[in-house]
C-alpha positions in Angstrom: -12.4 5.5 -3.0 -9.5 5.1 -0.8 -6.8 3.1 -1.5 -7.5 0.9 1.7 -11.1 0.4 0.6 -9.9 -0.3 -3.0 -7.7 -3.2 -1.9 -10.0 -4.8 0.4 -12.4 -4.8 -2.2 -10.2 -6.9 -4.5 -8.9 -9.0 -2.1 -13.1 -9.6 -1.6 -12.9 -10.7 -4.8 -15.0 -7.4 -6.0 -14.1 -6.1 -9.0 -15.2 -3.3 -11.2 -15.4 -3.0 -14.9 -13.1 0.2 -14.8 -10.1 1.3 -12.7 -9.2 5.1 -13.5 -5.7 5.6 -11.7 -4.2 8.9 -11.5 -1.8 11.2 -9.6 1.3 11.9 -8.6 2.3 8.9 -6.7 2.7 5.8 -8.7 3.4 3.2 -6.0 -0.4 2.9 -4.9 -1.6 2.8 -8.7 0.9 -0.1 -9.3 0.0 -1.9 -6.2 -3.7 -1.6 -7.4 -2.7 -2.7 -11.1 -0.5 -5.5 -10.0 -2.8 -7.3 -7.5 -5.4 -7.3 -10.3 -3.4 -8.6 -12.5 -2.1 -11.2 -10.3 -5.4 -12.0 -9.2 -8.3 -11.8 -11.9 -7.5 -14.6 -13.9 -6.0 -18.0 -13.4 -2.7 -18.6 -15.3 -4.0 -21.1 -17.9 -6.5 -18.0 -18.7 -4.2 -14.8 -19.6 -3.1 -15.8 -22.8 -6.3 -15.1 -24.6 -7.9 -12.8 -21.9 -5.0 -10.5 -20.7 -3.6 -7.5 -22.7 -1.6 -4.7 -21.7 -1.6 -1.7 -23.7 0.9 1.6 -23.6 -0.6 4.9 -24.7 2.4 6.3 -26.1 2.1 3.1 -28.7 -1.5 3.6 -29.8 -2.5 6.0 -32.6 -6.0 7.0 -30.8 -8.3 5.3 -27.8 -10.3 3.1 -30.5 -7.9 0.3 -30.8 -8.5 -0.1 -26.6 -12.3 0.7 -26.9 -12.6 -2.4 -29.5 -10.1 -4.5 -27.1 -12.4 -3.6 -24.0 -15.8 -4.8 -26.0 -14.4 -7.7 -26.9 -16.2 -11.0 -25.3 -13.5 -13.1 -22.9 -12.2 -16.6 -24.6 -13.1 -19.3 -22.2 -13.1 -17.3 -19.1 -15.8 -15.2 -17.2 -13.8 -12.0 -17.8 -10.8 -10.6 -19.8 -8.4 -7.8 -18.2 -7.1 -4.8 -20.6 -4.5 -2.8 -18.8 -3.4 0.4 -20.3 -0.2 2.0 -19.1 1.2 5.7 -20.0 -2.3 7.1 -20.3 -0.9 10.4 -20.0 0.4 10.1 -23.3 -2.8 9.1 -25.2 -3.6 11.9 -27.5 -7.5 11.6 -27.6 -7.8 9.8 -24.1 -11.2 11.8 -23.7 -12.8 10.0 -26.3 -13.2 6.9 -23.5 -16.0 8.7 -21.9 -18.6 7.1 -24.2 -17.2 3.6 -23.2 -16.8 4.6 -19.4 -20.7 5.5 -19.6 -21.5 1.8 -21.0 -18.5 -0.6 -20.1 -18.5 -4.0 -20.2 -19.3 -6.1 -17.5 -16.8 -8.8 -18.5 -13.9 -6.6 -19.1 -12.2 -5.1 -16.4 -10.1 -2.1 -17.5 -7.4 -0.6 -15.6 -6.1 2.8 -16.6 -2.5 4.0 -15.3 -2.4 7.7 -15.6 0.7 8.7 -14.2 2.8 11.8 -12.8 -0.1 14.0 -12.7 -3.9 14.2 -11.7 -6.5 14.2 -14.8 -8.5 17.2 -15.0 -11.3 16.6 -12.8 -13.6 19.4 -14.6 -13.4 17.3 -18.0 -15.9 15.3 -19.3 -14.3 12.5 -18.7 -13.9 13.1 -15.9 -17.4 13.9 -15.2 -18.3 10.6 -16.6 -16.0 8.3 -14.6 -17.1 10.6 -11.3 -20.7 9.3 -12.7 -21.0 6.0 -13.5 -21.4 3.2 -10.7 -19.3 0.8 -12.6 -16.3 2.8 -12.1 -13.3 3.4 -9.3 -11.8 6.4 -9.9 -8.8 7.0 -7.8 -6.4 9.8 -7.1 -2.8 8.4 -5.9 -1.3 11.5 -3.5 2.1 12.0 -2.7 2.8 11.6 1.3 4.4 14.3 2.8 7.8 13.9 4.5 6.2 13.8 7.8 3.7 11.1 6.8 6.4 8.6 5.7 7.7 7.1 8.9 3.8 6.4 9.8 3.1 4.7 6.4 6.3 2.6 7.0 5.0 1.6 10.4 2.0 0.3 8.9 3.5 -1.1 5.8 5.6 -3.1 8.5 2.6 -4.2 10.7 1.1 -5.5 7.0 4.0 -7.6 6.6 3.7 -9.1 10.3 6.4 -7.3 11.7 7.1 -4.7 14.2 9.6 -1.5 14.0 10.9 0.8 16.7 9.9 4.4 15.9 13.3 5.7 15.8 14.0 3.1 13.3 11.2 4.3 11.1 12.5 7.7 11.4 15.9 6.4 10.2 14.3 4.9 7.4 12.0 7.7 6.2 15.0 10.1 6.6 17.3 7.9 4.5 15.2 6.9 2.0 12.8 9.7 1.4 9.5 9.8 -0.5 10.3 6.9 -2.6 7.1 4.6 -1.7 8.6 1.4 -4.0 12.1 1.9 -3.1 11.1 1.3 0.7 8.5 -1.2 -0.4 11.6 -3.2 -1.7 13.8 -2.6 1.5 10.9 -4.0 3.6 10.3 -6.7 1.5 14.0 -7.3 1.9 13.3 -7.0 6.2 10.2 -9.2 5.6 12.1 -12.4 4.0 14.6 -12.0 6.5 12.9 -11.8 9.6 10.7 -14.3 11.6 7.0 -13.0 11.6 6.5 -10.7 15.3 10.0 -9.6 15.3 10.7 -5.8 16.2 12.9 -4.0 13.3 15.3 -1.9 15.2 18.3 0.0 13.7 20.8 -3.1 13.9 18.3 -4.9 11.6 18.1 -2.2 9.2 21.9 -1.7 9.2 22.0 -5.4 8.2 19.5 -5.9 5.4 19.3 -2.3 4.3 22.6 -1.4 4.7 21.9 2.6 6.3 24.9 2.4 8.9 23.2 2.8 12.7 25.9 4.8 13.8 26.9 7.4 10.7 23.5 8.7 9.2 21.7 12.2 9.2 19.4 11.3 12.2 22.4 10.4 14.1 24.1 13.6 13.5 21.2 15.9 14.0 20.7 14.2 17.4 24.5 14.6 18.4 24.1 18.5 17.0 21.1 18.7 19.2 23.0 17.6 22.1 26.8 19.4 21.8 28.4 16.2 21.1 31.3 17.5 19.6 33.5 14.0 19.3 30.3 12.0 17.8 29.2 14.9 15.5 33.2 14.7 13.5 32.9 11.3 13.6 29.7 11.4 11.8 31.4 14.3 9.4 34.4 12.2 9.0 32.7 9.2 7.8 30.6 11.0 5.2 33.5 12.3 3.9 35.0 8.7 3.5 32.1 7.4 2.3 30.3 10.4 0.1 27.4 7.9 -1.1 26.3 6.9 1.8 25.0 10.8 2.4 24.9 12.8 0.0 25.7 16.6 1.3 22.0 17.9 0.0 20.5 14.9 2.3 22.2 16.0 5.1 21.2 19.5 4.6 17.5 18.8 4.1 17.5 16.5 7.3 19.2 19.0 9.3 16.8 21.6 7.7 13.8 19.8 8.5 15.2 19.6 12.2 16.0 23.1 12.9 12.8 24.4 11.0 11.0 22.3 13.7 13.2 23.5 16.5 12.1 27.1 15.8 8.6 25.9 16.0 9.5 24.3 19.6 11.2 27.3 20.4 8.1 29.6 19.8 5.1 26.9 21.0 7.3 24.7 23.9 4.4 26.0 26.3 2.1 23.9 24.6 0.7 20.4 25.8 2.8 17.5 24.9 -0.1 16.7 22.3 -0.2 20.0 20.6 3.4 20.0 20.5 3.4 17.0 18.4 0.4 17.5 16.1 2.2 21.3 15.7 5.7 19.8 14.5 4.1 16.9 12.8 6.0 13.9 15.2 3.8 10.9 16.1 5.6 10.3 19.5 6.8 11.8 22.6 10.0 9.7 21.8 11.1 12.3 19.6 9.8 15.3 21.6 13.5 15.0 23.6 15.5 16.1 21.1 13.8 19.0 20.7 14.0 19.7 24.5 17.5 19.0 24.6 18.4 21.1 21.8 16.1 23.9 23.6 18.5 24.2 26.6 21.3 24.7 24.0 20.3 26.8 21.2 17.9 30.3 21.2 15.4 31.6 18.8 18.2 33.6 17.0 20.9 30.7 17.1 18.5 28.4 15.0 17.4 31.5 12.7 21.6 31.8 12.3 21.6 27.9 11.2 18.6 28.1 8.8 20.3 31.0 7.0 23.6 28.7 7.3 21.6 25.4 5.7 20.0 27.7 3.2 23.5 29.1 2.3 25.1 25.7 2.2 22.5 24.0 0.0 23.0 26.4 -2.6 26.6 26.0 -2.8 26.1 22.4 -2.6 24.5 22.8 -5.7 27.2 24.9 -7.4 25.8 28.5 -6.5 29.4 30.6 -5.8 30.9 27.6 -4.8 32.8 24.9 -7.2 31.1 21.7 -5.8 32.2 19.3 -8.7 35.8 19.4 -7.5 36.9 16.0 -5.8 36.3 16.3 -2.1 34.7 19.4 -2.5 31.3 18.0 -1.3 33.0 16.9 1.9 34.7 19.7 3.0 31.6 22.1 2.4 29.8 19.5 4.5 32.4 19.9 7.2 32.8 23.7 7.2 28.9 23.8 7.6 28.6 21.3 10.6 31.4 23.5 12.2 29.6 26.4 11.9 26.5 24.7 13.3 28.5 23.4 16.0 29.3 27.0 17.2 26.4 29.0 15.9 25.7 30.6 18.7 29.0 32.6 18.8 28.8 33.6 14.9 28.2 37.1 14.8 
């Protein structure tokens, strides 16, 4: 089952005896488990019918199985949550319980940070049983984050400008739990139906709408030297707002897509959007502007520079830990990017 399908069934009050949640992305697993924990039982029922266990604390799976085979007390069901299931040494022995789970127990198993071996006996038992939800929680790709932000914003009764979603994605990365926390701030402070723009993000999330990697990328694409240097000097004075490696990663993504754009520019807009992983023609404007300034060799040099300075920022051939070193490194990199056409 997919995440949305699982959440829809839970909201409809449909619970299965076993939920086995595994994979690299903790956010979706936590969301499912938290919803069940909040809604399955009344508060008065939780003292005797809700148990949270941790894989690292259990000597074996037997205490978990024994707890799951208990009957609830003065309630229709009991809830057992096993966290850190990947730490339970004999997890495979759960296969016998999975084959015949108790209908009066809802057992939620969180197997985080890695997927279950789907060739194992346990996985086969989980897939075979109609009483089990087996869900693999996969990490989103970088180019999926802004779209996910838009979906989550709509779910909270708000709207968001595409460039504002991109700004959040660029700055907050792929940590969905962190992003969700920032979206909650916005939802608490903005009225239903409001459209989130860069000003709202600056006010409630703390990301500057003027001084961020996204704006630096646009200024470089347009050759706006004064703006480029204002942003760089802001980053140097406020290094925590835009660490060197965050800036390099952002620019690397931009120049990599620009190189692809130069090779595919004759395509239709629709095909270009798909090839570049963009969600709107709004973002194609930047690549068209940059393509008027940079040729293929310029972009290839820029990518090579970013790779070189990424290593330097990590201390390879450069003392990156010296006071102010990262800021000077950034200034040097951006100067070369601005004048990349003149580099030999």
